[in-house]
N, C-alpha and C positions, 0 to 999 in steps of 0.2 A: 261878259265874262266867260270866260272859255274852259273848255276842259282838255284834257291831254289829247296832242294830236293824233287824229284816227286814220288808220289804212284800212282797204276794203278786206283784209283778210290777214291773220296774225303770221301765216305762211305761204310761201311763193305756190303757184297753181304748179299742175303738171303739162309738161309742155305738149303740144299738140302739133305732128308734122304734117306736112302737105297731105300725104296718103291717108292719113285719118280724117282730116279734115275733108276730104273728098268723099270719103267712105260715109261721112256724118250728113253731106248736104242733103240728101232726098230724104234721109229720117228727119232732120230738123226741118226741113219744110211740113213733112208731115204731123209732126208736132204741132208745130205753128197752127197748122190748120183745125187740128182736133181744139186746141184753144181757142181760136175765133170761132170754131161753129162744133162745140159740143155734141154728139150723136152724129156727126157726118157719116153715111156710109162708106164701105171700103171701094165700093164701085165708083160712087161720086168723087171720092179724095184722088181716085187714080184718074177721073178725068179733070179735075181740078189741076192737078199736078202734071199732067201731059206724059203720065207714064202707064204701061200696059198692066193687064191684071196682074199678071205674075210679077212683075217687078213690085207691085203694090202690095201682094200678100208675102213678098219676101219682106219689105221693108217691116210690115206690121209684125210678121213672125217674129224679126230681130227686137222689134221695140217690146214687145211682150214677152220676152224672154228677159230682158234687160228691167224688168218692172217698170216700164214708161207709158204703156197702154192698156188698157183692157179692151177687149172684143164680145158684142153681146149679138145673138142673132136678130136680124133684121125684119122686121114684120113682112110678109110676104106682099109682094107688089106685082102680082100677074107672071107671067111668064120670063125666062132667064134664071142663070144660076143664082141661087140664093145667096145673099151678103151677109154684112155684118155692119153693125155700127160702132163707133169708135170713141171709147172713152179713159178718162183719167184711170190710171191703175191705182186699186184700194192701197196698194205699198208703193207710191211714186213718189215723185219729190213732191215737197211742198213749200212755202214760202210764210215767213211770218210778217204780219204786216200793221203797222201801228198809225193811230192818228190821235194827235195831240191838237186838242182844243181849247177855247178860251177860258174852260172851269175843268175838264176833266180829259181823262184819257181812254183811249180804247185799242187792245190787242186782238187780233184774230189770227187764223191760220186760214191758206187759200192753196187748193189744188189747181190740176192744170186746167180744169173747165172754169175756176175761178170761182168754184163754190166758197163760202166763208164758214169758218166753224169755229168752235170753241172759245168764243168770244169772251173776253174780261175785260171790266172797267173799273177806272178808279178817278176819284174827284183830287183836285190839286188842294195841298193840304197848303202848300207854298207854290208859287210860282218862280223860285229859282229853278235855274234849267237842272242842277246837279240832283236836286231834289225831284224832280220829275222822271227823270231819266232814270235813278236808281231804280224808282217804283216800276218803270218800263220794264228796266232790265232785269227786276227780279220776276215781273210775269212772263217775259221773253225767256228765262232760264226755266220756268215750269215748262212751257211750251216744248222745248228741247230734253228735258227730260222724257217727255212723254215719245216724241217723236226721233231725238238721235239726229244721225247724218243724214235723215228724209229733209231737214229744213235746208233748205239752199241756199237762200239768201234772206235778207231783212229791209223792207222799206219802211221808212219813216216818214209820214205827212205831219206838215203842222202849219198852223197860219203864219208863216213867216217867209220873208223873203231869202233864196236860197242863192248864192253863190261861191261856185269852185269848189262844192261839196261842204257846206257849211251853213249854219242858220246865221245870217249876217244881223238882221232885224226882224223885230217882230214887236207891232206897238201894241197889239192884244194881251202878248205875254210878257212882255216887257222883258224881251230878250237882245241882247247884242253880242253879236261877234262869238256862237257858239258853235267849238267844233265838237262833236259827239265820239266818244270813244266806241269802240265793237262794243253793241250791246250784245252780241254773241261772238266772241272772241273766235277768230277762225272762218268767219262766215261772212260773205260779200254783205256789204250794207250800202243802201241808197238814201238819200234824204231829197225829199222834194217837197215844193209849195203844194198846200192843200187843195186850190183850186186849180194849179196846173195840173194834179193827178187827177182830181175829179174830170176837168173837161177832157183829158186824155181816154179815160173808160167810157166818157159820154160820146167822145167820136168812135173810140175803136167797137163798141158793143151796140150802140145804138144807129150810127152813121158810118159805116167802114167805109173806107177810101175818099171821102167827101172832104171839103173844105169847111170847118165849124168853128164858129165863134161862139165860147161858153163863156157865159158870166153869173156869177151867183152871188147874191149878197147873203151874208153873215153877221160878223161885226165889219162895216165896210164892204167894198165889192171887189171879187176878184176874178181873174179868168186866165185864157188862154187862146190862143189860135193854133187849132191843130188842122196840118195841111197833109192830106193822104197818109191818116195815122200815125204823124209824126209831129208832137208838141213842139212850136216855135220858141224858143228861150235864150236865143241871143248866144253871144259867145262866151258868157260864164255860168249862164242859166238863171240869171236874173232878170229875164224878159217877161214881159206878160203880167207886169205890175199898172195892168188898166186903173186900178183903184188910185193910183198916184197919177194920174193925167189931168191937167187944169179944167175938169166940166164941172168943178164945185163953184164955191162962193169966193169970187177973188179975196183976196187977202185974209181969209179963215185958215188958221192956223192946224196943220195936220200932226198928229203924232210921230209921223214919218221924218219931219223936219222941214217938208215943202208947206206950200201954202196955196189954197185954193182946191183943193185934190177932191175928186169924184168921189172917193173913199168916205167922205164926212159928209155928203149931199144925199146919200139913199138908204141910210139906214136907222136905227133908233136913233143915234144921234140928232141927226137932221129931224126928224118928228119932236123932238123936245125941243130941239132951238124953236121950232113953227108955233111950239105950243105955249114958248114962254117958262120952260120949266129946264131946271140943272140937267147936266149931261149924267145919263144913267150909268149904274154901276155895271150894267148887263146891257148894252144896247140890244142884242139880239132876242132878248125877253122883253125888253121895252116894245121893240116894233111889234112882236106876236101881240102883245096886248094891245097895240094900238090900232093893228088891222080888224079887229073885231069891236073896237069902239068909236061910234056913229061920231062922237065929241072930235075924232083925230081924223075924218075923213079928208078934210081939206090940207093938213098937212100930210098924209101918205100921198094923195095926188099930187103933191108937189116933189114927193121922191119920185113917184113914178114918171112925173114929165123930166124928172134929171135920168133917169134909167133909160127913158125914151130918146132922149138926143143923145147920149153918151152910146147907146148900142148904135145909133143911125151915124155917128162919126166914126166909129169903129169900122162899120160894116162899107162906109165909104171909102176907108183906107186899106181894109183887108179883103174885100172882096168875097165873102163867106158865102157857100150856099147855104148853110144853115145857121141859123144863133139860136142856141140852147141857152135856158134860162134855169139854173139849180138854186139850190136853199130857198130861202123867202122870197126871191126875185119874182116867180111865178104868182105868188100870192099878191106883192106890192101891184104886179100889173092886174091881177083878178079883180083888185079891191076899185083901183082907179083905171078903167081899160080906155075912157076918152082920153085922159089926161097922158098915158102912155101913148096911145095911139098919134095924137096931133103932134107931139114932141118928135116921135119917132117920123112921122111923113115930113115935117118942116125940116128936119136934118138931114135928109136924104138930099143927094144929090139929084137933079131932074132927070137924067136919064133912066136914073134905078127905081122910080115910083111906079113905074109900068111893070118892073119885073124885079121886086124888092126880093130878100132872102127869106127862106121859110121862117118864121119864129116859131118856137116850140118851147115847151118845159120839159126838164128833164125827167124822166121815168127813172132814174137811178135811186133816190130818194137819200136817206140818212148814211148809206152806204157806201155813197159814191166815193168818199176820198180812201176808203179802204179798198174798194175794188182799183183805183186810179195807181193804189200802191202796189198792188197786186201785178196789174199790167208793167209797171216799172221795173217790178221783182225777175217776172219771169223773162223780160228783155235780155236780164243778165244772166238767168236759167238756162234759156233755149240759145244756146251759143255752143260751138263745137269744143272749146274748151271745158265751159262747165259740164256738158254732157261727157265728157272724155272724162272727168273727175269723179262723176257721177259713177261711171263705168268700175274705175278703177277702185273707189272706195266701197262699192258694192260688192264689187265680184272678184275683188282682188284674189 
């Protein structure tokens, strides 16, 4: 089902010339540094950016005047000139972020430092995309009414495959070929797969600059490979659909249309099959119950072994420094550590066993999808064009 064709904004942007772009280069570098390292001192920012203290002071002064950063006195640290710490401006740009789950949606606001606030939630009365998106649009309209032009972008995370800026398929939502009209007309809009965005946040916030394989179990398994802070999503944005690699039971049909998918070998559906029970209406809730049920231990161990085998296969192919597990994946591994470890080691190429990638649980928790959406949104906001538009709109 499709909606009206979307564009990133209703009106064309203000053009930024070469001179203006050059003028903003150092300022954008500093804004991106404040986003990556909130509270960085001005002195440290100068060292990281390779500029003199006078240049750093001038850039900070300009950004303060434009309501883009705030400075606070830094705690004394011995001899030398006093410095300041750099933060999001209390009247600075914001992004609105949306997470659409199997049964509910959530809307929040994020500032330059990544802090989430003003969260609103709702449960799906229907999974028809126009009804869900209408409810989300109402929540975003309320956000816009409070903050006006401070909202510089909207990013939507959903349990769906994204291709060429549209949701082309979601087995958990029952969506197919959905184009999303602007939820805040006139505001740039980004659509993203939930696991891709969560992995982007995990890589940038917890392992900046590293190559990270992120895997998360919710309903099925998803993830992304992030290399040097950039998500690898292929030519059209549909890459990273790890759950639809043939790591599962050969011949078993997946709602995606393929057979043998890993997606249905690691979650509550797999546990139910192992126990001889019908497929649950809510595979995530079913898996949560199974994780604490001693009678389901063998079925969970089978899921852990599948998780380990698949993670090893992807590690062989992608060569990550870190493999991070999100959602329910850490709990699956915790409940059946031996099954996971044996399958992971057996699946690794021989030369990798002496120096395997680091295996960790994500620390982002349930906010991972919204934090990833904020990362994608600020990638759009922190550009010469967008900052030029902010200046023109706010101080014309």
